[in-house]
N, CA, C and O atoms as a GROMACS GRO file, in nm:
protein
  404
    1MET      N    1  -2.333   1.256   7.477
    1MET     CA    2  -2.380   1.392   7.477
    1MET      C    3  -2.529   1.394   7.448
    1MET      O    4  -2.574   1.332   7.352
    2GLU      N    5  -2.606   1.463   7.531
    2GLU     CA    6  -2.749   1.468   7.515
    2GLU      C    7  -2.788   1.575   7.414
    2GLU      O    8  -2.727   1.682   7.408
    3ALA      N    9  -2.891   1.545   7.336
    3ALA     CA   10  -2.942   1.643   7.240
    3ALA      C   11  -3.022   1.749   7.315
    3ALA      O   12  -3.088   1.721   7.414
    4LEU      N   13  -3.013   1.870   7.266
    4LEU     CA   14  -3.089   1.979   7.325
    4LEU      C   15  -3.235   1.968   7.282
    4LEU      O   16  -3.264   1.938   7.166
    5VAL      N   17  -3.326   1.993   7.376
    5VAL     CA   18  -3.468   1.990   7.348
    5VAL      C   19  -3.516   2.133   7.334
    5VAL      O   20  -3.501   2.214   7.425
    6TRP      N   21  -3.574   2.164   7.218
    6TRP     CA   22  -3.616   2.300   7.190
    6TRP      C   23  -3.764   2.320   7.202
    6TRP      O   24  -3.814   2.428   7.170
    7GLU      N   25  -3.838   2.220   7.248
    7GLU     CA   26  -3.981   2.234   7.267
    7GLU      C   27  -4.020   2.173   7.399
    7GLU      O   28  -3.953   2.084   7.451
    8THR      N   29  -4.130   2.221   7.452
    8THR     CA   30  -4.180   2.168   7.578
    8THR      C   31  -4.262   2.044   7.553
    8THR      O   32  -4.297   2.013   7.439
    9ALA      N   33  -4.294   1.974   7.660
    9ALA     CA   34  -4.381   1.857   7.648
    9ALA      C   35  -4.517   1.897   7.592
    9ALA      O   36  -4.575   1.825   7.512
   10GLU      N   37  -4.566   2.011   7.635
   10GLU     CA   38  -4.695   2.060   7.587
   10GLU      C   39  -4.691   2.089   7.437
   10GLU      O   40  -4.787   2.059   7.365
   11GLU      N   41  -4.582   2.146   7.390
   11GLU     CA   42  -4.568   2.174   7.247
   11GLU      C   43  -4.560   2.045   7.166
   11GLU      O   44  -4.618   2.035   7.057
   12LEU      N   45  -4.491   1.947   7.219
   12LEU     CA   46  -4.482   1.817   7.152
   12LEU      C   47  -4.620   1.751   7.146
   12LEU      O   48  -4.658   1.695   7.043
   13ASP      N   49  -4.695   1.757   7.256
   13ASP     CA   50  -4.830   1.702   7.259
   13ASP      C   51  -4.918   1.767   7.153
   13ASP      O   52  -4.995   1.699   7.085
   14LYS      N   53  -4.906   1.899   7.139
   14LYS     CA   54  -4.987   1.971   7.040
   14LYS      C   55  -4.948   1.930   6.898
   14LYS      O   56  -5.034   1.924   6.810
   15LYS      N   57  -4.820   1.902   6.875
   15LYS     CA   58  -4.778   1.857   6.742
   15LYS      C   59  -4.835   1.720   6.710
   15LYS      O   60  -4.879   1.695   6.598
   16VAL      N   61  -4.836   1.631   6.808
   16VAL     CA   62  -4.895   1.498   6.788
   16VAL      C   63  -5.043   1.514   6.756
   16VAL      O   64  -5.094   1.450   6.664
   17ALA      N   65  -5.112   1.599   6.831
   17ALA     CA   66  -5.255   1.624   6.807
   17ALA      C   67  -5.276   1.682   6.668
   17ALA      O   68  -5.371   1.644   6.599
   18GLU      N   69  -5.190   1.771   6.626
   18GLU     CA   70  -5.201   1.832   6.493
   18GLU      C   71  -5.184   1.726   6.383
   18GLU      O   72  -5.258   1.726   6.284
   19HIS      N   73  -5.088   1.637   6.402
   19HIS     CA   74  -5.067   1.530   6.304
   19HIS      C   75  -5.191   1.441   6.294
   19HIS      O   76  -5.235   1.407   6.184
   20LEU      N   77  -5.246   1.404   6.410
   20LEU     CA   78  -5.363   1.317   6.408
   20LEU      C   79  -5.483   1.389   6.348
   20LEU      O   80  -5.560   1.329   6.272
   21ARG      N   81  -5.500   1.517   6.380
   21ARG     CA   82  -5.609   1.597   6.322
   21ARG      C   83  -5.596   1.604   6.170
   21ARG      O   84  -5.695   1.591   6.098
   22ASN      N   85  -5.474   1.625   6.121
   22ASN     CA   86  -5.452   1.631   5.976
   22ASN      C   87  -5.488   1.499   5.908
   22ASN      O   88  -5.546   1.499   5.800
   23ILE      N   89  -5.453   1.388   5.971
   23ILE     CA   90  -5.488   1.258   5.916
   23ILE      C   91  -5.640   1.240   5.916
   23ILE      O   92  -5.698   1.192   5.818
   24ARG      N   93  -5.704   1.278   6.026
   24ARG     CA   94  -5.850   1.268   6.034
   24ARG      C   95  -5.916   1.348   5.923
   24ARG      O   96  -6.008   1.299   5.857
   25LYS      N   97  -5.872   1.470   5.904
   25LYS     CA   98  -5.930   1.557   5.800
   25LYS      C   99  -5.900   1.503   5.661
   25LYS      O  100  -5.988   1.506   5.574
   26ARG      N  101  -5.780   1.454   5.639
   26ARG     CA  102  -5.742   1.398   5.510
   26ARG      C  103  -5.832   1.281   5.472
   26ARG      O  104  -5.863   1.259   5.355
   27ARG      N  105  -5.874   1.208   5.574
   27ARG     CA  106  -5.962   1.093   5.551
   27ARG      C  107  -6.109   1.131   5.556
   27ARG      O  108  -6.196   1.045   5.547
   28GLN      N  109  -6.135   1.259   5.572
   28GLN     CA  110  -6.271   1.315   5.574
   28GLN      C  111  -6.357   1.250   5.682
   28GLN      O  112  -6.470   1.208   5.658
   29ILE      N  113  -6.300   1.244   5.802
   29ILE     CA  114  -6.372   1.192   5.918
   29ILE      C  115  -6.394   1.309   6.014
   29ILE      O  116  -6.300   1.380   6.049
   30SER      N  117  -6.517   1.328   6.056
   30SER     CA  118  -6.546   1.437   6.150
   30SER      C  119  -6.500   1.397   6.291
   30SER      O  120  -6.476   1.279   6.319
   31GLN      N  121  -6.488   1.496   6.377
   31GLN     CA  122  -6.452   1.466   6.516
   31GLN      C  123  -6.556   1.374   6.579
   31GLN      O  124  -6.521   1.281   6.652
   32ARG      N  125  -6.682   1.401   6.552
   32ARG     CA  126  -6.789   1.319   6.610
   32ARG      C  127  -6.781   1.175   6.557
   32ARG      O  128  -6.800   1.081   6.633
   33SER      N  129  -6.754   1.159   6.428
   33SER     CA  130  -6.742   1.024   6.372
   33SER      C  131  -6.623   0.951   6.431
   33SER      O  132  -6.630   0.831   6.460
   34LEU      N  133  -6.512   1.023   6.449
   34LEU     CA  134  -6.394   0.961   6.510
   34LEU      C  135  -6.425   0.918   6.653
   34LEU      O  136  -6.381   0.812   6.698
   35ALA      N  137  -6.500   1.001   6.723
   35ALA     CA  138  -6.540   0.965   6.859
   35ALA      C  139  -6.622   0.837   6.858
   35ALA      O  140  -6.600   0.747   6.939
   36ASP      N  141  -6.717   0.828   6.766
   36ASP     CA  142  -6.801   0.709   6.755
   36ASP      C  143  -6.720   0.586   6.716
   36ASP      O  144  -6.739   0.478   6.773
   37LEU      N  145  -6.629   0.602   6.620
   37LEU     CA  146  -6.546   0.489   6.574
   37LEU      C  147  -6.452   0.438   6.682
   37LEU      O  148  -6.426   0.318   6.690
   38SER      N  149  -6.402   0.529   6.764
   38SER     CA  150  -6.298   0.494   6.861
   38SER      C  151  -6.350   0.460   7.000
   38SER      O  152  -6.283   0.392   7.077
   39GLY      N  153  -6.469   0.508   7.031
   39GLY     CA  154  -6.519   0.491   7.168
   39GLY      C  155  -6.465   0.596   7.263
   39GLY      O  156  -6.485   0.586   7.384
   40VAL      N  157  -6.398   0.697   7.210
   40VAL     CA  158  -6.348   0.810   7.289
   40VAL      C  159  -6.454   0.919   7.281
   40VAL      O  160  -6.509   0.943   7.174
   41SER      N  161  -6.483   0.985   7.390
   41SER     CA  162  -6.588   1.086   7.389
   41SER      C  163  -6.555   1.199   7.292
   41SER      O  164  -6.439   1.232   7.268
   42TYR      N  165  -6.660   1.258   7.238
   42TYR     CA  166  -6.644   1.371   7.146
   42TYR      C  167  -6.568   1.484   7.214
   42TYR      O  168  -6.482   1.546   7.152
   43GLY      N  169  -6.598   1.511   7.340
   43GLY     CA  170  -6.529   1.616   7.415
   43GLY      C  171  -6.380   1.590   7.426
   43GLY      O  172  -6.299   1.682   7.418
   44SER      N  173  -6.343   1.462   7.445
   44SER     CA  174  -6.200   1.427   7.454
   44SER      C  175  -6.130   1.446   7.321
   44SER      O  176  -6.016   1.493   7.317
   45VAL      N  177  -6.198   1.409   7.212
   45VAL     CA  178  -6.139   1.427   7.079
   45VAL      C  179  -6.117   1.576   7.053
   45VAL      O  180  -6.010   1.617   7.008
   46LYS      N  181  -6.220   1.654   7.082
   46LYS     CA  182  -6.212   1.799   7.059
   46LYS      C  183  -6.102   1.862   7.145
   46LYS      O  184  -6.023   1.943   7.096
   47ARG      N  185  -6.097   1.825   7.273
   47ARG     CA  186  -5.994   1.879   7.364
   47ARG      C  187  -5.854   1.838   7.317
   47ARG      O  188  -5.762   1.920   7.319
   48PHE      N  189  -5.838   1.713   7.275
   48PHE     CA  190  -5.708   1.666   7.228
   48PHE      C  191  -5.661   1.748   7.109
   48PHE      O  192  -5.546   1.791   7.105
   49GLU      N  193  -5.749   1.768   7.013
   49GLU     CA  194  -5.709   1.842   6.893
   49GLU      C  195  -5.680   1.989   6.924
   49GLU      O  196  -5.605   2.055   6.852
   50THR      N  197  -5.739   2.041   7.030
   50THR     CA  198  -5.718   2.181   7.068
   50THR      C  199  -5.595   2.200   7.157
   50THR      O  200  -5.518   2.294   7.139
   51THR      N  201  -5.578   2.109   7.254
   51THR     CA  202  -5.475   2.129   7.357
   51THR      C  203  -5.362   2.027   7.352
   51THR      O  204  -5.253   2.052   7.403
   52GLY      N  205  -5.387   1.911   7.290
   52GLY     CA  206  -5.289   1.803   7.291
   52GLY      C  207  -5.302   1.714   7.412
   52GLY      O  208  -5.224   1.619   7.428
   53GLN      N  209  -5.399   1.741   7.499
   53GLN     CA  210  -5.414   1.663   7.622
   53GLN      C  211  -5.509   1.546   7.600
   53GLN      O  212  -5.623   1.564   7.556
   54ILE      N  213  -5.461   1.426   7.632
   54ILE     CA  214  -5.542   1.304   7.619
   54ILE      C  215  -5.472   1.193   7.696
   54ILE      O  216  -5.350   1.197   7.715
   55SER      N  217  -5.548   1.094   7.739
   55SER     CA  218  -5.486   0.980   7.805
   55SER      C  219  -5.421   0.891   7.699
   55SER      O  220  -5.459   0.894   7.582
   56LEU      N  221  -5.325   0.813   7.740
   56LEU     CA  222  -5.259   0.720   7.648
   56LEU      C  223  -5.360   0.620   7.592
   56LEU      O  224  -5.355   0.588   7.474
   57LEU      N  225  -5.451   0.571   7.675
   57LEU     CA  226  -5.552   0.477   7.629
   57LEU      C  227  -5.640   0.539   7.520
   57LEU      O  228  -5.667   0.475   7.419
   58SER      N  229  -5.683   0.663   7.542
   58SER     CA  230  -5.766   0.729   7.441
   58SER      C  231  -5.688   0.756   7.314
   58SER      O  232  -5.742   0.742   7.204
   59LEU      N  233  -5.561   0.794   7.326
   59LEU     CA  234  -5.478   0.815   7.208
   59LEU      C  235  -5.465   0.684   7.129
   59LEU      O  236  -5.471   0.685   7.006
   60THR      N  237  -5.448   0.574   7.199
   60THR     CA  238  -5.439   0.444   7.134
   60THR      C  239  -5.568   0.411   7.061
   60THR      O  240  -5.565   0.362   6.948
   61LYS      N  241  -5.682   0.438   7.123
   61LYS     CA  242  -5.811   0.413   7.059
   61LYS      C  243  -5.828   0.497   6.934
   61LYS      O  244  -5.879   0.449   6.833
   62LEU      N  245  -5.787   0.624   6.940
   62LEU     CA  246  -5.796   0.711   6.822
   62LEU      C  247  -5.706   0.659   6.710
   62LEU      O  248  -5.747   0.654   6.594
   63ALA      N  249  -5.584   0.622   6.746
   63ALA     CA  250  -5.490   0.570   6.646
   63ALA      C  251  -5.546   0.444   6.582
   63ALA      O  252  -5.537   0.427   6.460
   64MET      N  253  -5.602   0.356   6.660
   64MET     CA  254  -5.659   0.232   6.606
   64MET      C  255  -5.776   0.262   6.513
   64MET      O  256  -5.788   0.201   6.407
   65ALA      N  257  -5.862   0.356   6.551
   65ALA     CA  258  -5.977   0.392   6.468
   65ALA      C  259  -5.933   0.452   6.335
   65ALA      O  260  -6.004   0.439   6.236
   66LEU      N  261  -5.818   0.517   6.333
   66LEU     CA  262  -5.766   0.577   6.211
   66LEU      C  263  -5.673   0.482   6.134
   66LEU      O  264  -5.615   0.520   6.032
   67GLY      N  265  -5.659   0.360   6.184
   67GLY     CA  266  -5.573   0.262   6.117
   67GLY      C  267  -5.425   0.289   6.138
   67GLY      O  268  -5.343   0.258   6.052
   68LEU      N  269  -5.391   0.346   6.252
   68LEU     CA  270  -5.253   0.384   6.280
   68LEU      C  271  -5.191   0.303   6.394
   68LEU      O  272  -5.094   0.346   6.456
   69ALA      N  273  -5.247   0.186   6.420
   69ALA     CA  274  -5.197   0.104   6.531
   69ALA      C  275  -5.050   0.066   6.511
   69ALA      O  276  -4.972   0.066   6.606
   70ASP      N  277  -5.013   0.032   6.388
   70ASP     CA  278  -4.873  -0.006   6.362
   70ASP      C  279  -4.778   0.110   6.391
   70ASP      O  280  -4.671   0.090   6.450
   71GLU      N  281  -4.816   0.229   6.351
   71GLU     CA  282  -4.731   0.346   6.376
   71GLU      C  283  -4.716   0.372   6.525
   71GLU      O  284  -4.608   0.407   6.572
   72LEU      N  285  -4.823   0.354   6.601
   72LEU     CA  286  -4.815   0.374   6.746
   72LEU      C  287  -4.732   0.263   6.810
   72LEU      O  288  -4.651   0.288   6.899
   73ARG      N  289  -4.753   0.140   6.765
   73ARG     CA  290  -4.678   0.025   6.818
   73ARG      C  291  -4.528   0.041   6.795
   73ARG      O  292  -4.446   0.001   6.878
   74ASP      N  293  -4.493   0.100   6.682
   74ASP     CA  294  -4.352   0.115   6.645
   74ASP      C  295  -4.291   0.245   6.694
   74ASP      O  296  -4.178   0.278   6.658
   75LEU      N  297  -4.363   0.319   6.775
   75LEU     CA  298  -4.321   0.453   6.817
   75LEU      C  299  -4.178   0.458   6.870
   75LEU      O  300  -4.103   0.548   6.833
   76PHE      N  301  -4.139   0.366   6.954
   76PHE     CA  302  -4.005   0.369   7.013
   76PHE      C  303  -3.920   0.250   6.971
   76PHE      O  304  -3.823   0.216   7.038
   77SER      N  305  -3.957   0.186   6.861
   77SER     CA  306  -3.888   0.063   6.822
   77SER      C  307  -3.758   0.088   6.747
   77SER      O  308  -3.672  -0.001   6.743
   78GLN      N  309  -3.740   0.202   6.688
   78GLN     CA  310  -3.620   0.231   6.607
   78GLN      C  311  -3.532   0.338   6.671
   78GLN      O  312  -3.470   0.418   6.601
   79VAL      N  313  -3.526   0.339   6.802
   79VAL     CA  314  -3.447   0.439   6.873
   79VAL      C  315  -3.299   0.399   6.870
   79VAL      O  316  -3.264   0.290   6.916
   80PRO      N  317  -3.214   0.485   6.816
   80PRO     CA  318  -3.071   0.451   6.811
   80PRO      C  319  -3.008   0.453   6.951
   80PRO      O  320  -3.057   0.521   7.042
   81TYR      N  321  -2.902   0.378   6.966
   81TYR     CA  322  -2.828   0.377   7.093
   81TYR      C  323  -2.760   0.511   7.112
   81TYR      O  324  -2.710   0.571   7.016
   82GLN      N  325  -2.758   0.559   7.236
   82GLN     CA  326  -2.689   0.685   7.267
   82GLN      C  327  -2.540   0.664   7.283
   82GLN      O  328  -2.459   0.750   7.250
   83ASP      N  329  -2.504   0.547   7.335
   83ASP     CA  330  -2.363   0.518   7.357
   83ASP      C  331  -2.345   0.366   7.373
   83ASP      O  332  -2.444   0.292   7.376
   84ILE      N  333  -2.222   0.322   7.383
   84ILE     CA  334  -2.191   0.179   7.394
   84ILE      C  335  -2.248   0.120   7.523
   84ILE      O  336  -2.282   0.001   7.527
   85GLN      N  337  -2.259   0.200   7.628
   85GLN     CA  338  -2.313   0.149   7.754
   85GLN      C  339  -2.457   0.102   7.738
   85GLN      O  340  -2.498   0.004   7.802
   86GLU      N  341  -2.534   0.169   7.654
   86GLU     CA  342  -2.672   0.124   7.628
   86GLU      C  343  -2.673  -0.013   7.561
   86GLU      O  344  -2.758  -0.096   7.592
   87VAL      N  345  -2.581  -0.037   7.471
   87VAL     CA  346  -2.571  -0.166   7.404
   87VAL      C  347  -2.540  -0.274   7.507
   87VAL      O  348  -2.601  -0.381   7.507
   88ILE      N  349  -2.444  -0.246   7.594
   88ILE     CA  350  -2.405  -0.340   7.699
   88ILE      C  351  -2.523  -0.367   7.793
   88ILE      O  352  -2.551  -0.482   7.826
   89ASN      N  353  -2.592  -0.261   7.834
   89ASN     CA  354  -2.706  -0.276   7.925
   89ASN      C  355  -2.817  -0.360   7.862
   89ASN      O  356  -2.875  -0.447   7.928
   90GLU      N  357  -2.846  -0.335   7.734
   90GLU     CA  358  -2.951  -0.411   7.667
   90GLU      C  359  -2.911  -0.558   7.654
   90GLU      O  360  -2.994  -0.647   7.673
   91ASN      N  361  -2.787  -0.584   7.624
   91ASN     CA  362  -2.739  -0.722   7.611
   91ASN      C  363  -2.749  -0.794   7.745
   91ASN      O  364  -2.790  -0.910   7.751
   92ARG      N  365  -2.714  -0.726   7.853
   92ARG     CA  366  -2.724  -0.786   7.987
   92ARG      C  367  -2.870  -0.817   8.021
   92ARG      O  368  -2.900  -0.921   8.078
   93GLU      N  369  -2.960  -0.725   7.984
   93GLU     CA  370  -3.102  -0.743   8.010
   93GLU      C  371  -3.156  -0.864   7.936
   93GLU      O  372  -3.235  -0.941   7.991
   94ARG      N  373  -3.114  -0.881   7.813
   94ARG     CA  374  -3.160  -0.993   7.730
   94ARG      C  375  -3.108  -1.127   7.781
   94ARG      O  376  -3.178  -1.228   7.772
   95THR      N  377  -2.989  -1.128   7.834
   95THR     CA  378  -2.929  -1.254   7.880
   95THR      C  379  -2.951  -1.277   8.029
   95THR      O  380  -2.900  -1.374   8.085
   96GLY      N  381  -3.027  -1.189   8.091
   96GLY     CA  382  -3.056  -1.207   8.232
   96GLY      C  383  -2.937  -1.173   8.321
   96GLY      O  384  -2.928  -1.220   8.435
   97GLY      N  385  -2.847  -1.092   8.270
   97GLY     CA  386  -2.730  -1.051   8.349
   97GLY      C  387  -2.620  -1.153   8.353
   97GLY      O  388  -2.519  -1.132   8.420
   98LEU      N  389  -2.635  -1.263   8.282
   98LEU     CA  390  -2.533  -1.366   8.280
   98LEU      C  391  -2.430  -1.336   8.172
   98LEU      O  392  -2.465  -1.300   8.059
   99SER      N  393  -2.306  -1.351   8.207
   99SER     CA  394  -2.201  -1.332   8.103
   99SER      C  395  -2.181  -1.466   8.033
   99SER      O  396  -2.199  -1.572   8.092
  100ARG      N  397  -2.145  -1.457   7.906
  100ARG     CA  398  -2.122  -1.579   7.827
  100ARG      C  399  -1.981  -1.630   7.854
  100ARG      O  400  -1.888  -1.553   7.875
  101GLN      N  401  -1.969  -1.763   7.854
  101GLN     CA  402  -1.839  -1.824   7.878
  101GLN      C  403  -1.793  -1.902   7.760
  101GLN      O  404  -1.685  -1.961   7.764
   0.00000   0.00000   0.00000
């Protein structure tokens, strides 16, 4: 059974931007300083924090500049299985589709 999604992709993007903005402010880093530290343009940082729109590469650079590379790297690492078929599929993928004898 699939979980119901109560937010749009755009709303989720804005939440991610809000979280990153809060971390930036908590660490007392200005948008311009974050741009300089990350190599992402000031305009992109400002747009991201306002709209949630940014490229994955730029998001990665921002996360790295804020010391959040581990959190980004682990983003999808703890995803629970939806059903037994996913477990079977993952096992087949790991073994190259060969069954054990």
